[in-house]
N, C-alpha and C positions, 0 to 999 in steps of 0.2 A: 236391152233396155238400158239407156244411159242416163243416170240420175246424178246430179251434183251432190256435194256433201250437205248443202243447206236443205235440199229436198229430203235427204235421208234423215237429217235431224228433225225436220218438221214432221216427217212421217212417224218417227219414234215418239216424239212428244205427243202427237195426236193419239197414238196407240196407248201411251201411258195414261193420258187423260181420260180416254174412253173405257179403258179396262178397269175392272174392279180393283180397289186399293186394299186388297187383302194381303196381309203379311204371310210369308211362307210358313211362319210359326203358327198361324191360325188355320192352316189347311190340314186336313186329315190325310196323312201320307202313310201308305201301307208299310208295315214293318218289313215285309218281304222285299219291297222295292228299295227300302233303305239298306237292307242287307245286301241286295244285289249291287247297289251303287258302291257300298263299302268293299265288297269282294272284287268288283271291277277295278276300283282304285288300287287295291293291294296287288292285283294281277298286273296292272299297268306298271306299277312301281317295281315289281319283281322282274318283269320283262326288260324294263329300262336298265335296271341294275345288271342284268345278264348281258345286255348289249354293251353297256359301258365297260363291264369287266372283260369282255372279249376284245374291246378296243384298247385295253391296257390299263384302265383305271383300277385302283385297289379298292375292293369292298370286302367286308368281313364275310366269311362263309355263312355266318348266321344272319346276314342281312334280310333274307326272306322271312325269317321268324320275327325280326324287328318290324318289318312292314306289316306282317299279319297282325301283330300285337297293336301297332299304331292304328290300323283301321278298325280293329275290334274296339279300341278305346273311343274312336270317333263315333262309331255306331252307338256305343253305350250312351255317350253324352247326348247326341242328337235324338236318339230314340226316346230317351227319357223326357227331353224337352218337347218333342212332338206329341208325347203322351198327354200333355196338358190340354191339347185341343181335341182329344178323342172323345167322342160322344158316349160310347160304351166302353168304359175303362176296362172291365174284366175281359172282354173279348180282345181288346187291343193289347193288353198285357200278356194274355195267353199267346197270341200270335207273335208278340215281341220276343218272348222267351224262346219259342220254337225257332224263330228267325235267328236269334242270337246263337243258339246251339248249332244250327245249320251253318252259320257264318264261321263260328269257331272251328267246326270240323273241316269245312271246305278250305278255309284260309290256312289251316294247319296242314291239310293235304297238299295244297299248292306250295307252301313253304318247304315241305318235305321233298316234293318233286323238284323244286328249283335248287334246293341246297344239298340234297342227298343226306341230310342229317335228321335223325329222328328227334322227337320232342325231348326224349330222355337224354340224348347226347348233345342237345343244344344248350346245355348249361342251365342258367337261371331262367330260361324262357318257360319252363314248365311252371315255375313259381309265378312268373308274370301272368301266364294264362289263368292260374288260379286266382290271383289278386284281381285281374280284370273281370273274372266271372263274379267274384264276391262283390266287387265294386259296382258292377252292373246291377246286381240285385239290390244293393243299397241305394243306388240312383233311382231305381224304379220305386222302391219303398218310400223314399223321401218325396218324390214327385207325387205319388199317389196320396200320401198323407197331406201334403200341401194342398192338393186339389180338393180333398175331402174337407179340410178346414175352411177353405174359401167358400165351398158350396154350403157348408153349415152356416157360416157367417152371413152369407147372402140370404139364406132362408129364414134365419132367426128374426123374430119380431123383437126388435130392441125397444125396451121401455126404460123410462127413468127409474132409478132405484126408489124403493119406498122411502118416504120421509118418516123417520122415527121421531116420536115425541121426546122432548128433553126431560120429561118427568118419569124417568125410569126408576123402578124400585129395586 
């Protein structure tokens, strides 16, 4: 099938106009899928670093731990944002925490396998993991609180304040 560039552009424009205009942040994406994407990203980065290191480029021995922490942080941020569009918040956050724990364990295992350094021997990365875990819980709490405030404000029947008489005693 031989199509010119203008045909491809018109095809893409047509698909964009006919598809629903829903933002990715409005879709409900499974926390386990998000964790799988983050773990895949960390794995790809670790493999790329291993290949580049064998080609002669210098990388820190602790680079796999850095990659694991970076993708753990990305998961934390995007998971909290995607939580805004969750219909059943309690189920979503329960799955999110389980997915976070699985991601932390598996990315730590991959970092150990690629670097040969345990978390205790990786220097400050044990503290980074602790800070990322606490930060993740703070992100979830903030997003959940914001969501509850907005839901309350949307449900509230707003009325004008009562007008008080000026003849107070």
